[in-house]
C-alpha positions in Angstrom: 0.0 0.0 0.0 1.5 3.3 -1.1 2.1 6.1 1.5 -0.4 8.8 1.3 0.8 12.1 0.0 -0.3 15.6 1.1 -2.8 15.8 -1.8 -4.6 12.5 -0.8 -7.6 12.8 1.4 -7.7 9.3 2.9 -10.4 6.7 2.9 -13.5 6.2 4.9 -11.7 4.4 7.7 -9.9 7.5 8.9 -11.7 9.1 11.8 -10.3 12.3 13.3 -10.8 14.3 16.5 -10.3 18.1 16.6 -8.6 19.4 19.8 -9.3 23.0 20.6 -7.3 24.7 23.5 -7.7 28.4 24.4 -6.7 30.8 27.1 -9.2 33.2 28.6 -9.0 36.4 30.7 -5.5 36.8 29.1 -5.4 40.6 29.4 -6.1 40.6 33.1 -3.5 38.0 33.6 -0.9 40.1 31.7 -1.9 43.4 33.4 -2.5 42.0 36.8 0.4 44.1 38.3 2.2 47.3 37.5 5.5 45.6 37.4 6.6 45.7 33.7 8.9 42.7 34.2 5.9 40.7 35.3 3.9 42.0 32.3 6.7 40.7 30.1 6.7 37.3 31.8 2.9 36.9 31.6 3.1 37.7 27.9 5.8 35.0 27.5 3.7 32.4 29.3 0.7 33.0 27.1 2.9 32.7 24.0 4.4 29.4 25.4 1.0 27.7 25.3 1.6 27.2 21.6 5.1 25.7 22.2 3.7 23.4 24.9 1.1 22.2 22.4 3.7 21.6 19.8 5.7 19.5 22.2 2.7 17.6 23.4 1.5 16.8 19.8 5.0 15.6 19.0 6.1 14.7 15.5 3.2 15.5 13.3 2.4 15.8 9.6 -0.7 15.6 7.4 -3.3 13.7 9.3 -3.8 11.5 6.2 -0.4 9.9 6.9 0.3 10.8 10.5 -1.4 10.3 13.9 -1.5 14.0 14.6 -1.4 17.4 12.8 -1.1 20.9 14.4 -3.3 23.2 12.3 -3.3 26.5 14.3 -1.1 27.8 17.1 -1.4 31.5 17.7 -2.2 34.1 20.4 -3.2 31.6 23.1 -5.3 29.4 20.8 -4.5 25.9 19.5 -6.3 23.7 17.0 -4.9 20.2 16.3 -6.1 17.0 14.6 -5.6 13.6 16.2 -6.8 10.2 15.2 -6.8 8.7 18.7 -9.1 10.1 21.4 -6.8 8.9 24.2 -3.9 10.7 22.5 -6.1 13.8 22.2 -6.9 13.7 26.0 -3.2 13.2 26.7 -2.3 16.3 24.7 -4.8 18.5 26.6 -3.6 16.9 29.9 0.0 17.6 29.2 -0.5 21.2 28.1 -2.9 22.2 30.9 -0.6 20.4 33.5 2.3 22.5 32.3 0.2 25.6 32.6 -0.6 24.7 36.2 3.1 24.1 37.0 4.8 26.8 35.0 2.1 29.5 34.5 0.3 29.8 37.8 -2.9 31.8 37.4 -3.3 31.3 33.7 -6.8 30.2 32.6 -6.4 27.5 30.0 -8.7 24.7 29.0 -9.4 22.5 26.0 -12.1 20.4 24.4 -12.2 17.4 22.1 -14.7 17.1 19.3 -16.7 14.0 18.5 -14.9 11.8 15.9 -15.7 12.7 12.3 -14.9 11.0 9.0 -12.0 12.7 7.4 -13.2 11.9 3.9 -16.5 13.6 4.4 -16.4 17.2 3.1 -17.1 20.0 5.5 -16.8 17.8 8.7 -13.7 19.7 10.0 -15.4 23.1 9.7 -18.4 21.8 11.5 -16.3 20.3 14.3 -14.4 23.5 14.6 -17.6 25.5 15.1 -18.9 23.0 17.6 -15.6 23.1 19.6 -15.8 26.9 19.7 -19.2 26.7 21.3 -18.3 23.8 23.6 -15.2 25.5 25.1 -17.3 28.4 26.3 -19.6 26.0 28.2 -16.6 24.1 29.6 -14.9 27.3 30.8 -18.0 28.6 32.5 -18.7 25.3 34.3 -15.3 24.9 36.0 -13.8 26.9 38.9 -11.7 29.9 37.8 -8.0 30.2 38.6 -8.7 32.7 41.4 -9.9 29.8 43.6 -6.4 28.2 43.4 -5.0 30.9 45.7 -7.0 30.7 49.0 -6.2 33.0 51.9 -6.6 30.5 54.7 -4.5 29.7 56.6 -3.3 33.3 56.9 -0.2 33.9 54.9 1.8 37.0 53.9 0.5 39.0 51.0 2.3 39.4 47.7 3.7 42.9 47.3 2.6 43.3 43.7 -0.5 41.1 43.0 -2.3 41.1 46.4 -2.5 37.3 46.2 -1.2 35.1 49.0 2.6 34.8 48.9 4.3 31.5 48.2 7.9 32.6 48.1 10.3 35.5 48.0 11.9 37.4 45.1 14.9 39.7 45.3 14.7 42.9 43.2 17.8 45.0 42.5 21.4 44.3 43.4 23.8 45.4 46.0 22.7 48.0 48.6 19.5 48.6 46.6 18.4 44.9 46.7 15.1 44.2 48.3 13.6 40.8 49.1 9.8 40.8 49.0 7.1 38.1 49.4 5.6 37.1 46.0 2.6 35.0 44.9 2.9 31.9 42.8 1.7 33.8 39.6 4.1 36.6 40.2 7.0 34.2 40.6 6.0 32.3 37.5 5.9 35.6 35.5 9.3 36.8 36.8 10.9 33.5 35.9 9.3 33.5 32.5 10.5 37.1 31.8 14.1 36.0 32.2 16.1 35.9 29.0 13.5 34.1 27.0 10.7 36.7 27.4 12.9 39.6 26.6 14.5 37.8 23.6 11.1 37.1 22.1 9.9 40.7 22.5 13.2 41.9 21.1 12.8 39.6 18.0 9.3 40.9 17.4 10.6 44.5 17.7 13.7 43.9 15.6 16.0 45.0 18.4 18.0 43.5 21.3 17.1 42.0 24.6 19.1 44.8 26.3 17.0 47.5 24.5 13.9 45.7 25.7 15.1 45.8 29.3 15.8 49.5 29.0 12.3 50.0 27.7 10.9 48.2 30.7 13.0 50.3 33.1 12.0 53.5 31.4 8.2 52.8 31.3 8.3 51.7 34.9 10.5 54.4 36.4 10.9 57.4 34.2 8.0 57.9 31.8 5.5 60.6 32.7 2.6 59.4 30.7 2.2 55.7 29.7 -0.3 54.4 27.2 -2.0 51.1 26.9 -2.9 50.4 23.3 -5.4 47.6 22.4 -6.2 46.9 18.8 -8.0 44.0 17.2 -9.5 43.3 13.8 -13.1 44.1 12.7 -15.3 41.2 12.0 -12.7 38.5 12.2 -15.4 36.0 13.4 -17.4 36.7 10.3 -14.3 36.2 8.1 -13.6 32.8 9.7 -17.2 31.8 9.2 -17.0 33.0 5.6 -13.8 30.9 5.2 -15.6 27.8 6.7 -18.7 28.3 4.5 -16.5 28.1 1.4 -15.4 24.6 2.3 -18.6 22.9 3.3 -18.6 20.8 0.2 -14.8 20.6 -0.2 -12.4 18.1 1.3 -11.3 18.6 4.9 -7.7 18.9 3.7 -8.5 21.9 1.7 -10.1 23.6 4.7 -7.3 22.7 7.1 -4.7 24.1 4.7 -6.8 27.3 4.1 -7.2 27.8 7.9 -3.5 27.3 8.5 -2.6 29.7 5.7 -5.1 32.3 7.0 -3.7 32.1 10.5 -0.1 32.4 9.5 -0.8 35.2 7.1 -2.7 37.1 9.8 0.2 36.7 12.2 2.7 37.9 9.5 0.6 41.0 8.7 0.1 41.9 12.4 3.7 41.5 13.3 4.9 43.5 10.2 2.4 46.2 10.8 3.7 46.6 14.3 7.3 46.8 13.2 6.3 49.5 10.7 4.5 51.4 13.4 7.5 51.0 15.8 9.7 52.8 13.3 7.7 56.0 13.9 8.5 56.0 17.6 11.5 58.2 18.5 14.5 56.5 20.1 15.5 57.1 23.7 19.0 56.5 25.0 20.4 55.0 28.2 23.9 53.8 28.9 24.9 54.4 25.3 22.1 52.2 24.0 19.2 53.4 21.9 15.8 51.8 22.6 12.1 52.3 21.6 9.9 52.8 24.7 7.3 50.2 23.6 6.5 46.8 24.9 4.4 44.5 22.6 2.8 42.3 25.2 0.2 40.6 22.9 1.1 40.4 19.2 -0.6 37.7 17.2 -3.7 36.9 15.2 -5.5 40.2 14.8 -4.5 41.4 18.2 -2.1 44.0 19.4 -1.8 45.0 23.0 1.2 47.2 23.8 2.5 49.6 26.5 4.3 52.6 25.3 5.4 56.1 26.0 2.3 58.4 26.1 3.7 60.9 23.6 4.2 58.2 20.9 0.9 56.4 21.4 -1.4 58.0 18.9 1.1 58.0 16.0 2.1 54.3 16.8 -1.6 53.3 16.7 -2.3 55.3 13.6 0.6 53.7 11.7 -0.3 50.2 12.9 -3.9 50.5 11.7 -2.8 51.9 8.3 -0.1 49.3 7.8 -2.5 46.5 8.9 -5.0 47.4 6.3 -2.4 47.7 3.5 -0.6 44.5 4.4 -3.8 42.4 4.7 -5.0 43.8 1.4 -1.9 42.5 -0.3 -2.2 39.0 1.3 -4.1 36.6 -0.9 -4.7 34.1 2.0 -6.6 36.9 3.8 -8.3 39.2 1.3 -10.0 36.3 -0.5 -12.4 36.1 2.4 -12.7 39.9 3.1 -15.6 40.6 0.7 -15.7 43.6 -1.5 -13.2 45.5 0.8 -10.5 42.9 0.0 -8.6 43.8 3.2 -9.0 43.7 6.9 -9.7 46.7 9.1 -9.1 47.1 12.8 -10.2 49.3 15.7 -8.0 50.5 18.6 -8.5 51.9 22.0 -5.7 54.0 23.7 -5.8 54.9 27.4 -3.1 57.3 28.6 -2.4 57.2 32.3 0.4 58.2 34.7 2.9 55.4 35.0 1.9 54.3 38.5 -1.8 54.1 37.6 -3.2 50.5 38.0 -2.6 48.8 34.6 -5.6 46.5 34.9 -7.9 49.6 35.0 -5.9 51.2 32.1 -6.4 48.1 30.0 -10.1 47.9 30.8 -10.5 51.5 29.6 -8.5 50.8 26.4 -10.7 47.8 25.7 -13.9 50.0 26.2 -12.4 52.6 23.9 -11.7 50.0 21.2 -15.4 49.1 21.3 -16.2 52.8 20.9 -13.9 52.8 17.8 -15.7 49.9 16.3 -18.9 52.1 16.1 -17.3 53.9 13.2 -18.1 51.1 10.8 -21.8 51.6 11.6 -21.6 55.2 10.5 -19.7 54.8 7.2 -22.3 53.6 4.7 -22.0 53.2 0.9 -24.0 55.6 -1.3 -24.7 52.8 -3.7 -25.6 49.8 -1.5 -26.1 51.3 2.0 -23.7 48.6 3.3 -20.9 49.5 5.7 -17.6 50.8 4.1 -14.8 49.3 6.2 -12.3 51.8 7.6 -10.0 51.6 10.7 -10.6 53.9 13.6 -9.3 54.6 17.1 -10.6 56.2 20.3 -8.5 57.5 23.1 -8.7 59.2 26.5 -6.1 60.9 28.7 -7.0 60.0 32.2 -6.5 63.0 34.6 -9.2 62.1 37.1 -8.7 58.6 38.5 -12.2 58.6 40.1 -13.7 57.7 36.8 -12.0 54.9 34.9 -14.7 53.5 32.7 -15.5 55.1 29.3 -19.3 55.1 30.1 -18.7 57.2 33.3 -16.2 59.5 31.6 -18.5 60.0 28.6 -21.3 60.9 31.0 -19.2 63.5 32.7 -18.3 65.1 29.4 -22.0 65.4 28.4 -23.9 68.5 29.3 -27.6 68.5 28.2 -27.4 67.6 24.5 -23.7 68.3 23.9 -20.6 66.3 24.5 -17.0 67.5 24.7 -15.7 64.5 22.8 -15.4 63.6 19.1 -14.6 60.0 19.6 -14.0 57.8 17.6 -11.6 59.0 14.9 -11.2 57.4 11.5 -7.6 56.6 10.6 -7.8 55.2 7.0 -9.8 56.7 4.3 -8.2 56.9 0.8 -10.6 56.8 -2.2 -13.2 55.0 -0.1 -14.5 58.3 1.1 -15.7 59.0 -2.5 -18.2 56.2 -2.2 -19.9 57.2 1.0 -23.5 58.3 1.4 -23.7 62.1 2.0 -24.5 61.7 5.8 -21.6 59.3 6.2 -19.2 61.7 4.3 -20.2 64.5 6.6 -19.7 62.3 9.7 -16.3 61.2 8.4 -15.2 64.9 7.8 -15.9 65.6 11.5 -14.3 62.4 12.8 -11.2 62.3 10.6 -8.0 61.8 12.7 -6.1 64.1 10.4 -8.4 66.9 11.2 -7.9 66.3 15.0 -4.1 66.3 14.5 -4.3 69.6 12.6 -6.1 71.0 15.7 -3.4 69.7 17.9 -0.8 71.4 15.8 -2.7 74.7 16.0 -2.7 74.4 19.8 1.0 73.8 19.8 1.9 76.4 17.2 4.7 78.7 18.4 6.1 82.1 17.4 9.0 84.2 18.8 8.1 86.8 21.5 9.6 90.2 22.0 12.7 88.6 23.4 13.1 86.2 20.5 12.0 83.2 22.6 9.6 80.7 21.1 6.3 80.6 22.8 2.9 79.1 22.0 0.7 81.4 20.0 -2.4 80.5 22.0 -1.7 81.6 25.6 -2.1 79.2 28.5 -4.6 81.1 30.7 -7.2 81.8 28.1 -7.1 78.3 26.7 -7.4 76.9 30.3 -10.6 79.1 30.7 -11.9 77.8 27.4 -11.3 74.2 28.5 -13.2 74.8 31.7 -16.1 76.3 29.7 -16.4 73.1 27.7 -17.7 71.5 30.9 -20.4 74.1 31.3 -22.2 73.3 28.1 -22.3 74.4 24.5 -23.6 78.0 24.9 -21.0 78.9 27.6 -18.2 77.4 25.6 -19.2 79.1 22.3 -19.6 82.5 24.0 -16.1 82.1 25.5 -14.8 81.0 22.1 -16.3 84.0 20.3 -15.0 86.5 22.8 -11.5 85.1 22.4 -11.6 85.4 18.6 -11.1 89.2 19.0 -7.7 88.7 20.6 -4.5 89.2 18.4 -4.1 85.4 18.1 -7.8 84.9 17.2 -6.9 83.7 13.7 -5.1 80.7 15.1 -7.9 80.0 17.5 -10.5 80.2 14.7 -8.9 77.1 13.1 -10.3 75.1 16.0 -13.9 75.9 15.2 -16.6 75.4 12.6 -19.4 77.6 11.3 -22.8 76.9 12.8 -26.1 76.9 10.8 -26.3 80.7 11.0 -22.7 81.1 9.9 -21.3 82.1 13.3 -18.1 80.6 14.6 -18.7 77.7 17.0 -16.7 74.9 18.6 -19.6 72.4 18.1 -20.8 70.6 15.1 -24.3 69.1 14.7 -24.5 65.3 14.8 -27.9 63.8 14.3 -29.2 61.6 17.0 -29.3 57.9 16.3 -29.6 54.4 17.9 -25.8 53.9 18.5 -26.0 54.5 22.2 -25.8 58.3 22.0 -29.4 59.2 21.4 -29.3 62.2 23.8 -26.3 63.8 22.1 -26.7 66.2 19.2 -23.7 68.5 19.5 -20.0 67.5 19.6 -16.7 69.2 19.8 -13.2 67.7 19.4 -11.4 70.6 21.1 -11.0 68.8 24.4 -9.6 65.8 22.5 -7.0 68.0 20.8 -6.1 69.7 24.0 -5.5 66.3 25.6 -3.1 65.4 22.8 -1.3 68.8 22.9 -0.8 68.4 26.7 1.2 65.2 26.3 4.2 67.1 24.9 
């Protein structure tokens, strides 16, 4: 009997199980403490899930001629094919056992599909969809990782996580060394950071492990403002369902190869988009070594979660979203499933906080802002079909007041009657797509274009020499502070203040920040019709406060 080749699809006697493993609550695990080294270690442990799966599956090849095949291994998710159910159970047991031993606190579980006939078209796609549903049920029916760290009997508290301590860790060296109690998850993250964690981040950033260590030290000890950037693709679930639907009547081998190609291509595009974005970040220097103040803690699939210097965050995010669209549009393994757009778009949230602000809350805010950014796709409709025109967008907030850390609460505080002092979200990528928008969508895009906001930021930061020849900002600090305060009093108060200031010598620069209202008078606010997108009480918006927040970062 001849050996089966990759193009052969096997006979009816080949039955296969799909193994699906996935981490959950990954971001809280990574951002559980404010120690950047622990953040790096947690990122490394999530990444190692794929390596553990590869080791557990062992030697593998096409399932037609091998007992196992690893199909997808990315961003805390694994899909593998195995012929033997006991072997499938052994794979899940080995990977989850390693997670318990080496990645304390990481939430990882797996499921095994019912056996299906490999020669039956569409069976793998159906098994994959069933596993996706099943793993949610399994995860919700088992105790979470928090129950592994009980407080009785009474033990010392970890100095960084608040969990019960299980050992000690020495930070620093020499006279500055300090030995502190640490929890099991903290110790696991510190060990994982080591050389492996920094080497991996350095490879993704095309730099050195020393440069990554310097970035960690700078972001933890020296940066004034720190940003958490969270970006993910728009409608990736729909794309995967679209991919699966194309293979319902085709051999399972064709679907497995397409899924693998899709996953690898998405990883390549996301990583390359990040590297292109990283090139826009100015270098900093320490000890004669240049480094970028950016930590890519999650980089895979359609996800990017990074910590960076606050002054670089918006440009880093803008470039990442632009590059992500361009690269996915040029990747046949991806754009074939992206519909008329023939590219993938993404949404990003950026929360900017002081460096000692709790990172878990900063990430939660960034995630909420990314959801706000996704609303842009509901606003941008085609003039011909009425269907959404995909574009990438971002939303951001500079957190000065730590008493309000959720976007819903912050948004409420920015709203006075029917006006809001926020223009979120902002569209990053437009190109010739703007020519095909419905008139209402084109008007919305004009007001929510990131380029327009950045022009306003430049106007706020514009300088000119004073009588002594020193460069000073054209718009004086005190009047602009008063105008900022007026934004919180409502539209009429802010517009009256704005019009009074236009008579000043620098009024021409200030006028660039406004629009003309229906009567032709200068105003800070533009009219945005109410709708059913969660802002039905808001009619008027201004982006001045957003521009002021960016200008205040440096």
